[in-house]
C-alpha positions in Angstrom: -44.7 9.6 0.6 -47.5 7.9 -1.3 -47.0 4.9 -3.5 -47.8 6.9 -6.7 -45.3 9.6 -5.7 -42.6 7.0 -5.1 -43.3 5.4 -8.4 -43.1 8.8 -10.2 -39.8 9.5 -8.4 -38.4 6.2 -9.5 -39.5 6.7 -13.1 -38.0 10.2 -13.1 -34.7 8.8 -11.7 -34.5 6.0 -14.2 -35.4 8.3 -17.1 -32.8 10.9 -16.4 -30.1 8.9 -14.8 -28.0 9.2 -17.9 -28.2 13.0 -17.8 -26.9 12.9 -14.2 -24.2 10.5 -15.2 -23.1 12.8 -18.1 -23.1 15.8 -15.7 -20.9 13.8 -13.3 -18.5 12.9 -16.1 -18.2 16.6 -17.2 -17.6 17.6 -13.5 -15.0 14.9 -13.1 -13.2 16.0 -16.3 -13.3 19.6 -15.2 -11.8 18.7 -11.8 -9.1 16.6 -13.5 -8.3 19.5 -15.7 -8.0 21.9 -12.8 -5.8 19.4 -10.9 -3.5 19.0 -14.0 -3.3 22.8 -14.3 -2.4 23.1 -10.6 0.2 20.4 -10.9 1.6 22.1 -14.0 1.9 25.5 -12.3 3.3 23.9 -9.2 6.1 22.2 -11.1 6.9 25.4 -12.9 7.0 27.5 -9.7 10.7 26.9 -9.2 11.3 28.2 -12.7 9.4 31.4 -12.0 11.7 32.1 -9.1 14.2 33.1 -11.8 11.7 35.6 -13.3 10.8 39.1 -12.1 7.1 39.8 -11.3 6.4 43.4 -12.4 3.7 45.0 -10.4 4.9 48.6 -10.4 5.0 50.9 -13.4 4.7 54.5 -14.5 2.0 55.6 -16.9 0.9 58.6 -19.0 -1.7 59.2 -21.7 -1.5 61.3 -24.9 -4.3 62.5 -27.2 -3.8 61.9 -30.9 -5.7 62.8 -34.0 -5.8 59.1 -35.1 -3.9 55.9 -35.3 -0.3 56.6 -36.2 2.7 54.7 -37.5 4.7 53.1 -34.8 8.1 54.7 -34.1 11.1 52.4 -34.2 12.7 54.0 -31.2 11.3 56.0 -28.3 13.0 58.0 -25.5 10.8 57.8 -22.4 12.2 61.1 -21.1 11.2 62.9 -24.3 7.5 62.0 -24.0 5.4 65.2 -23.4 3.3 64.2 -20.4 4.4 63.6 -16.8 4.9 60.0 -15.6 2.6 58.9 -12.8 3.1 55.8 -10.7 0.5 53.0 -11.0 0.2 49.4 -9.7 -0.3 46.4 -12.0 -2.7 44.9 -12.8 -4.3 48.1 -14.0 -7.8 47.2 -12.8 -9.7 50.5 -13.5 -8.0 52.1 -16.6 -11.2 54.1 -17.4 -10.9 56.0 -14.1 -7.2 56.7 -14.8 -8.1 58.0 -18.3 -10.7 60.3 -16.8 -8.0 61.7 -14.5 -5.9 62.6 -17.5 -8.8 64.3 -19.3 -8.1 67.6 -17.7 -4.7 67.9 -19.2 -5.1 66.1 -22.5 -6.3 67.8 -25.6 -9.3 66.5 -27.4 -8.5 63.9 -30.1 -9.9 60.9 -31.9 -7.5 58.4 -30.3 -5.3 58.1 -27.3 -1.9 56.5 -26.6 -1.3 55.0 -23.2 2.3 54.5 -22.2 3.6 52.2 -19.5 7.2 52.5 -18.3 8.5 49.5 -16.4 11.9 49.4 -14.6 13.8 46.1 -14.8 15.9 46.7 -11.6 16.0 43.6 -9.5 16.1 41.2 -12.5 18.4 38.3 -11.6 21.5 38.1 -13.7 21.2 35.4 -16.5 22.7 34.7 -19.9 19.5 33.0 -21.1 17.3 34.8 -23.6 14.7 37.0 -21.8 11.0 37.2 -22.5 8.2 39.5 -21.3 4.9 37.7 -20.5 1.5 39.2 -19.6 -1.8 37.5 -19.2 -3.7 40.2 -20.9 -3.3 43.7 -22.5 -6.7 44.9 -23.6 -7.0 47.6 -26.2 -8.6 48.1 -29.6 -5.6 49.5 -31.3 -1.9 48.8 -31.8 0.5 47.4 -29.2 4.2 48.0 -29.2 7.0 47.1 -26.8 10.3 48.9 -26.5 13.4 47.6 -24.7 15.9 50.4 -23.8 14.0 52.6 -26.3 14.3 50.1 -29.2 11.1 48.5 -30.7 11.1 44.7 -30.1 7.4 43.9 -30.6 4.4 45.3 -32.4 0.9 44.3 -33.2 -0.7 46.6 -35.8 -4.3 45.3 -36.0 -7.0 47.8 -35.2 -10.7 47.2 -34.5 -12.7 44.3 -33.1 -10.8 41.7 -35.1 -7.8 42.3 -32.9 -8.1 39.6 -30.2 -5.8 41.2 -27.6 -8.3 40.5 -24.8 -7.8 36.7 -25.3 -4.3 36.7 -26.5 -1.6 36.8 -23.8 1.4 39.1 -24.3 4.6 37.3 -25.3 7.7 39.2 -26.3 11.2 37.8 -26.8 13.8 40.3 -25.9 17.0 40.0 -27.8 20.4 41.3 -26.8 21.0 45.0 -27.3 23.3 46.0 -30.1 25.7 47.7 -27.7 25.6 44.9 -25.1 24.1 47.3 -22.5 22.0 45.6 -19.8 18.2 45.9 -20.0 17.1 48.9 -17.9 13.7 49.9 -19.1 10.7 48.5 -20.9 8.1 50.8 -22.6 4.6 49.5 -23.5 2.7 51.6 -26.0 -1.1 51.0 -26.3 -3.0 52.9 -29.0 -6.8 52.9 -28.6 -10.0 54.9 -29.2 -11.1 57.4 -26.7 -13.8 55.3 -25.0 -12.0 51.9 -25.2 -11.9 49.7 -22.1 -8.1 49.5 -21.6 -6.6 47.1 -19.1 -3.2 45.7 -18.4 -2.4 42.7 -16.2 0.8 42.3 -14.2 3.8 41.3 -16.2 6.6 38.8 -15.9 10.2 39.3 -17.0 12.7 36.5 -17.0 14.2 33.6 -19.0 12.1 32.5 -21.9 12.2 28.8 -21.0 10.9 29.6 -17.5 7.9 31.7 -18.8 7.0 29.9 -22.0 5.0 27.1 -20.3 2.7 29.5 -18.5 2.2 31.5 -21.8 1.5 28.3 -23.7 -1.1 27.1 -21.2 -2.8 30.5 -21.1 -2.8 30.6 -25.0 -4.2 27.1 -25.2 -7.0 27.6 -22.6 -8.1 31.0 -23.8 -7.9 30.6 -27.6 -7.0 27.1 -28.9 -9.2 25.0 -26.8 -12.3 27.2 -27.3 -11.6 27.2 -31.0 -11.4 23.4 -31.1 -14.6 23.1 -29.1 -16.4 25.5 -31.4 -15.1 23.7 -34.5 -16.2 20.3 -33.1 -19.6 21.7 -32.3 -20.0 23.0 -35.8 -18.9 19.7 -37.3 -21.5 17.8 -35.3 -24.0 20.4 -36.3 -23.3 19.9 -40.0 -23.8 16.1 -39.4 -27.2 16.9 -37.7 -28.1 19.0 -40.8 -27.5 16.1 -43.1 -29.6 13.8 -40.8 -32.4 16.4 -41.0 -32.3 16.3 -44.8 -33.2 12.6 -44.6 -35.6 13.0 -41.6 -37.1 16.4 -42.1 -40.0 15.7 -39.8 -37.6 15.7 -36.8 -36.9 19.4 -36.4 -34.6 18.8 -33.4 -31.7 18.1 -35.8 -32.3 21.4 -37.6 -32.4 23.2 -34.2 -29.1 21.5 -33.3 -27.5 22.7 -36.5 -28.7 26.3 -35.8 -27.3 26.1 -32.4 -23.9 25.0 -33.7 -23.9 27.7 -36.4 -24.8 30.6 -34.0 -22.3 29.3 -31.5 -19.6 29.3 -34.2 -20.5 32.8 -35.3 -20.4 33.9 -31.6 -16.8 32.5 -31.4 -15.4 34.4 -34.4 -13.0 36.1 -31.9 -11.0 32.9 -31.9 -10.5 33.0 -35.7 -8.6 36.2 -36.1 -7.8 35.4 -39.8 -11.5 35.3 -40.8 -11.9 37.7 -43.8 -14.8 39.7 -42.4 -15.0 43.5 -42.3 -14.7 45.0 -38.8 -18.3 46.4 -38.7 -19.8 43.2 -39.9 -17.6 41.2 -37.6 -18.9 43.1 -34.7 -22.5 42.8 -35.9 -22.2 39.0 -36.3 -20.6 38.4 -32.9 -23.1 40.6 -31.1 -26.3 39.4 -32.8 -25.3 35.7 -32.9 -25.7 35.8 -29.1 -29.3 36.8 -29.5 -29.8 34.2 -32.2 -28.4 31.6 -30.0 -30.8 32.4 -27.1 -33.7 32.5 -29.6 -32.8 29.0 -31.0 -32.5 27.6 -27.4 -35.9 29.0 -26.6 -37.4 27.2 -29.6 -35.6 24.0 -28.6 -37.0 24.5 -25.0 -40.5 25.0 -26.4 -40.3 21.8 -28.4 -39.2 19.9 -25.3 -41.9 21.1 -22.9 -44.6 21.4 -25.6 -46.1 24.7 -24.5 -46.5 27.3 -27.4 -45.9 30.5 -25.2 -47.0 32.6 -28.2 -46.6 36.0 -26.4 -43.2 35.2 -25.0 -42.0 33.7 -28.3 -43.1 36.8 -30.2 -41.3 39.0 -27.7 -38.1 36.9 -28.1 -38.2 37.0 -31.9 -39.1 40.8 -31.9 -36.3 41.6 -29.6 -33.8 39.6 -31.7 -34.9 41.1 -35.0 -35.0 44.6 -33.5 -31.5 44.3 -32.2 -30.2 43.0 -35.5 -31.8 45.9 -37.4 -30.6 48.6 -35.0 -27.0 47.4 -35.1 -26.8 46.9 -38.9 -23.6 48.7 -40.1 -25.4 50.3 -42.9 -28.1 52.0 -40.7 -25.7 52.8 -37.9 -28.5 53.5 -35.4 -26.6 51.7 -32.6 -22.9 51.9 -33.4 -20.4 49.4 -32.1 -18.9 51.7 -29.4 -17.5 51.0 -25.9 -20.5 52.8 -24.5 -23.2 51.0 -26.5 -22.0 47.5 -27.0 -21.8 46.6 -23.3 -25.4 47.6 -22.9 -26.4 45.4 -25.9 -24.6 42.5 -24.2 -26.4 43.2 -21.0 -29.7 43.0 -22.9 -28.7 39.6 -24.3 -27.9 38.4 -20.8 -31.4 39.6 -19.6 -33.0 37.8 -22.5 -31.1 34.6 -21.6 -32.2 34.9 -18.0 -35.9 35.3 -19.2 -35.7 32.3 -21.5 -34.1 30.2 -18.8 -36.7 31.1 -16.2 -39.8 30.8 -18.5 -38.5 27.6 -20.1 -37.6 26.1 -16.7 -41.0 26.9 -15.2 -42.8 25.6 -18.3 -40.8 22.4 -18.3 -40.9 21.9 -14.5 -43.5 19.2 -14.5 -43.5 18.4 -18.3 -39.9 17.6 -19.4 -36.8 16.7 -17.5 -34.8 17.4 -20.6 -36.3 20.9 -20.7 -35.2 21.5 -17.1 -31.7 20.3 -18.1 -31.6 22.8 -21.0 -32.9 25.6 -18.7 -30.1 24.9 -16.2 -27.6 24.9 -19.1 -28.8 28.4 -20.2 -28.4 29.6 -16.7 -24.8 28.4 -16.5 -24.1 30.0 -19.9 -25.6 33.3 -18.7 -23.4 33.2 -15.6 -20.3 32.6 -17.7 -21.3 35.4 -20.0 -21.8 37.8 -17.1 -18.3 37.0 -15.8 -17.0 37.9 -19.2 -19.0 41.1 -19.3 -17.5 42.1 -15.9 -14.0 41.3 -17.1 -14.5 43.1 -20.4 -15.8 46.2 -18.7 -13.0 46.2 -16.1 -15.2 45.4 -13.1 -12.8 42.6 -12.2 -9.0 42.1 -12.5 -7.7 41.8 -16.1 -5.8 38.8 -15.0 -9.0 36.8 -14.8 -10.2 34.1 -17.2 -12.7 34.5 -20.0 -15.2 31.8 -19.1 -17.7 32.6 -21.8 -15.4 30.9 -24.3 -16.7 27.6 -22.8 -20.4 28.3 -23.3 -20.0 26.3 -26.5 -18.8 23.3 -24.4 -21.8 23.7 -22.1 -24.3 24.0 -24.9 -22.7 21.2 -26.8 -22.8 19.0 -23.7 -26.4 19.7 -22.9 -27.8 19.2 -26.4 -25.4 16.4 -27.0 -27.0 14.6 -24.0 -30.4 15.2 -25.7 -29.2 13.8 -29.0 -27.5 10.9 -27.3 -30.6 10.1 -25.4 -32.6 10.1 -28.6 -30.0 7.9 -30.3 -30.1 5.4 -27.4 -33.8 5.5 -27.2 -34.1 4.9 -31.0 -31.8 1.9 -30.7 -33.8 0.6 -27.8 -37.0 1.1 -29.7 -35.5 -0.7 -32.7 -34.4 -3.6 -30.5 -37.9 -3.7 -28.9 -39.6 -3.7 -32.3 -37.1 -6.4 -33.5 -37.8 -8.5 -30.4 -41.5 -8.1 -31.0 -41.2 -9.0 -34.6 -39.0 -12.0 -33.6 -41.7 -13.2 -31.2 -44.4 -12.7 -33.8 -42.3 -14.4 -36.4 -41.6 -17.3 -34.0 -45.4 -17.6 -33.2 -46.1 -17.4 -37.0 -43.5 -20.1 -37.7 -45.0 -22.3 -35.0 -48.5 -21.8 -36.6 -47.1 -22.5 -40.0 -45.3 -25.6 -38.8 -48.5 -26.8 -37.1 -50.4 -26.1 -40.3 -47.8 -27.8 -42.4 -47.9 -30.9 -40.2 -51.6 -31.0 -40.5 -51.4 -30.5 -44.2 -48.8 -33.3 -44.5 -51.0 -35.5 -42.4 -54.0 -34.7 -44.7 -51.8 -35.3 -47.8 -50.6 -38.6 -46.3 -54.1 -39.7 -45.6 -55.2 -38.6 -49.0 -52.3 -40.3 -50.7 -53.1 -43.5 -48.8 -56.7 -43.2 -49.7 -55.8 -42.5 -53.4 -53.4 -45.4 -53.5 -55.9 -47.7 -51.8 -58.5 -46.6 -54.4 -56.0 -47.2 -57.2 -55.1 -50.6 -56.0 -58.7 -51.5 -55.6 -59.5 -50.3 -59.1 -56.5 -52.1 -60.6 -57.3 -55.3 -58.8 -60.9 -55.0 -59.7 -60.3 -54.2 -63.4 -57.3 -56.5 -63.9 -57.0 -59.3 -61.4 -60.7 -59.4 -60.5 -62.0 -59.7 -64.0 -59.4 -62.3 -64.9 -60.3 -64.4 -61.9 -64.0 -64.1 -62.5 -63.5 -65.2 -66.1 -61.4 -68.2 -65.0 -64.0 -69.2 -62.4 -66.8 -69.1 -64.9 -64.9 -71.1 -67.4 -64.0 -73.7 -64.8 -67.5 -73.9 -63.6 -68.8 -74.3 -67.1 -66.2 -77.0 -67.9 -65.0 -75.2 -71.0 -61.4 -74.5 -69.9 -58.6 -77.1 -69.7 -56.2 -77.3 -66.9 -53.5 -75.6 -69.0 -55.8 -72.7 -69.7 -56.7 -72.4 -66.1 -53.0 -72.5 -65.2 -52.2 -69.8 -67.8 -55.1 -67.6 -66.5 -53.9 -68.0 -62.9 -50.3 -67.1 -63.9 -51.6 -64.0 -65.7 -53.5 -63.0 -62.5 -50.3 -63.6 -60.5 -48.4 -61.3 -63.0 -51.0 -58.6 -62.6 -50.7 -58.8 -58.8 -46.9 -58.6 -59.0 -47.2 -55.6 -61.4 -49.4 -53.9 -59.0 -47.0 -54.5 -56.1 -44.0 -53.4 -58.3 -45.7 -50.1 -59.2 -45.7 -49.2 -55.5 -41.9 -49.5 -55.2 -39.9 -46.2 -54.9 -38.5 -45.6 -58.4 -36.9 -42.1 -58.0 -38.0 -41.2 -61.6 -35.8 -44.1 -62.9 -37.4 -45.9 -65.9 -34.6 -48.4 -66.1 -35.3 -49.5 -62.6 -38.9 -50.0 -63.5 -38.0 -52.1 -66.6 -35.5 -54.1 -64.6 -38.2 -55.0 -62.1 -40.4 -56.2 -64.9 -37.5 -58.3 -66.3 -37.0 -59.9 -62.9 -40.7 -60.8 -62.8 -41.1 -62.1 -66.4 -37.7 -63.7 -66.7 -38.7 -67.2 -65.4 -41.8 -67.2 -67.5 -39.9 -66.4 -70.7 -37.3 -69.1 -69.8 -40.0 -71.7 -69.2 -41.6 -70.8 -72.6 -38.3 -71.3 -74.4 -38.0 -67.7 -75.4 -34.5 -66.0 -75.3 -34.4 -62.4 -73.9 -31.9 -59.9 -75.2 -31.7 -56.9 -72.8 -30.2 -53.9 -74.7 -31.0 -50.9 -72.6 -28.9 -47.8 -72.1 -28.8 -45.0 -69.5 -31.9 -42.8 -69.7 -32.7 -39.4 -68.1 -35.0 -39.2 -65.1 -38.7 -38.8 -65.7 -39.9 -36.4 -62.9 -43.6 -37.3 -63.6 -43.0 -41.1 -63.0 -45.4 -41.7 -60.1 -46.9 -45.1 -59.0 -50.0 -44.7 -61.3 -47.8 -43.9 -64.3 -45.4 -46.7 -63.5 -48.3 -49.2 -63.4 -49.5 -48.0 -66.8 -46.0 -48.5 -68.3 -45.6 -51.9 -66.7 -49.0 -53.1 -68.1 -48.1 -51.7 -71.6 -44.8 -53.6 -71.7 -46.3 -56.7 -70.0 -49.1 -56.7 -72.6 -46.6 -56.5 -75.4 -44.5 -59.4 -74.1 -47.7 -61.4 -73.4 -48.9 -60.9 -76.9 -45.6 -62.2 -78.2 -45.8 -65.3 -76.0 -49.5 -66.0 -76.9 -49.7 -65.3 -80.6 -46.4 -64.9 -82.5 -44.6 -68.2 -81.6 -41.3 -66.2 -81.3 -38.1 -67.8 -79.9 -36.3 -64.5 -79.2 -37.3 -61.1 -77.8 -35.1 -58.0 -77.8 -35.9 -55.2 -75.3 -34.0 -51.9 -76.1 -34.1 -48.3 -74.9 -33.0 -45.1 -76.6 -32.9 -41.4 -75.7 -34.4 -38.9 -78.1 -34.6 -35.2 -78.2 -37.8 -34.7 -76.3 -38.3 -38.2 -74.8 -37.2 -41.8 -74.5 -38.1 -44.8 -76.6 -38.7 -48.4 -75.4 -38.8 -51.0 -78.2 -39.7 -54.7 -78.0 -38.9 -56.7 -81.1 -39.5 -60.5 -81.7 -38.8 -62.9 -84.5 -42.3 -64.4 -84.6 -44.7 -64.9 -87.5 -46.3 -61.4 -87.2 -49.9 -60.3 -87.5 -52.2 -57.8 -89.1 -51.9 -54.6 -87.1 -54.9 -52.8 -88.5 -57.1 -55.8 -88.0 -55.9 -56.3 -84.4 -56.5 -52.6 -83.7 -60.0 -53.0 -85.0 -60.7 -55.5 -82.2 -60.6 -58.7 -84.0 -58.2 -60.3 -81.5 -59.4 -58.6 -78.3 -58.9 -55.2 -76.7 -55.3 -55.6 -75.5 -53.8 -53.2 -78.1 -56.5 -50.6 -77.5 -55.7 -50.8 -73.8 -52.1 -50.2 -74.6 -53.0 -47.1 -76.5 -55.2 -45.8 -73.7 -52.6 -46.4 -71.1 -49.9 -44.6 -73.2 -52.2 -41.6 -73.7 -52.7 -41.5 -69.9 -49.0 -41.0 -69.3 -48.6 -38.6 -72.3 -46.9 -41.2 -74.4 -47.5 -43.0 -77.7 -47.4 -46.6 -78.9 -46.8 -48.0 -82.4 -46.5 -51.5 -84.1 -44.8 -52.6 -87.2 -45.3 -56.3 -88.0 -44.4 -58.7 -90.8 -43.3 -62.2 -91.6 -39.9 -61.6 -90.0 -41.3 -60.4 -86.7 -43.0 -57.5 -84.9 -41.5 -54.3 -83.5 -43.5 -52.6 -80.7 -42.4 -49.0 -79.7 -43.4 -47.1 -76.6 -42.4 -43.4 -76.6 -42.5 -41.5 -73.3 -41.9 -37.7 -72.9 -39.2 -36.2 -70.7 -41.7 -33.5 -69.6 -45.5 -33.6 -69.4 -47.2 -32.0 -72.3 -44.4 -32.7 -74.9 -45.5 -34.6 -78.0 -43.4 -37.0 -80.0 -41.6 -35.6 -83.1 
């Protein structure tokens, strides 16, 4: 084997291992069910020893003009025809009916009588019951014990589900207390009906009821539950298709469930459908089911098969038209209907073969569906043989479980798609997670680089600011002092004062770099700490009347330096010019900002003249710095002292009221 072939084999095994696993699970469940059934029948064998297995009977056939009312009492000796011995099960009733054709008059219906002797029944006081696996007819069934009617089923036509309903008759005590000697079974049917009777059991009801319940459950109740479950999942698939209309597989699954449900109408005897339409639905739904499976197969292997698809559709439509009750071209008769079912079986075989060949190298799922079709065809053929009396009437209808096979096969396909969809979502999520992690790493690297650039830019800006402040403030003051000293025009006190001012400027520059956390009071407290000794040496008393203020989110080092210089300049003016002995510093919160006021008790000055530049440019600098931070300054001076006010906004862009 080549390496490529081995690789393909491995891929094939890994891809379809779940389908094999599912098949093994179904097989194991089937074996377990059979073992349970065997154990059940084994445990009840002892109880059947008390029952009588009836395999011998007498029979006769009567012609009748139509279905009649059931008599309440019948005397077997008064029946017109002669009794003939027959063995049960009655495997070939059609041949027996043909034997009676020579002596029976022509009529629309026939009545088949079976007379069963109860001699040999063990004596018991328990209630008796009559059980039979199957009595197949299309008319009424009645049972008579010692000539008295004890059971009747008066449903005629295809809705009567006698082929799948086991016979169960409870035999009460006779009114006169006489022992049970004879049982008559009356079967009314059309002339061409496929009549069959299994062997019968007569004995205590408690001994026969488990076998009857098991047969009833396996032949009617379990297939009905499977069909209902299939239909429920099909409705769910339909609603999924409403949201995902591009995925036609869900619509095909719904069509499969619907056609399978219609095919199983035999298990819902109470469905209000007319007999003719009932027969039309149950017959044609089989063709619809095969056609839907063909379309599903075509979707799996991807080959159009136009000629074969056209033939399948044409055959399905033609059968539906020919069997319409209104047209009555092909009537639902015992001679015609078996041939129609045979045509459906041939159509199923053709779809399985063509689909399997087309999917052989294209789709393992297609091969699985083709095998499922073959299994369903075999189950249907076994039913056809049983229905037409080619096999014993005591056999089992296996076609009732074609729904389970179809449900299992297409359930595997849907489950695979569900699992593959989850795996695809997980793969996409993993890919997205990887891409997101890579993107986050890129963003983190970019963010680190940006922070580094911002840090360097901040350091550069701060260095530039410090250099500018030192050049404009400290540098100019030192240059002026040096020139004055060199020119001999400045006394030692003046030089000392200039140097102290330079030192104050340097301290203010350093203080502006401290982390303030938007706290103006902390900034003012730093200034108080710096200027306190100077005020004390000048004999000026300081009254500190500040209150809690809101945070100023725009308070950066540059703005802090502007505020410090404004307040320092105001206090310096008081010390230099007003001869004050007391300074009061106060703060106040206003609607849109905060107010810092500095008030002294000096001699005052002319504000307008000072603003005009007569005494220097200190006040103009204060105005300029206040405008730089979005604030405003004002002075009010008189003989009793001067009040300086600095207003600062809470938010940038807000003006004072």
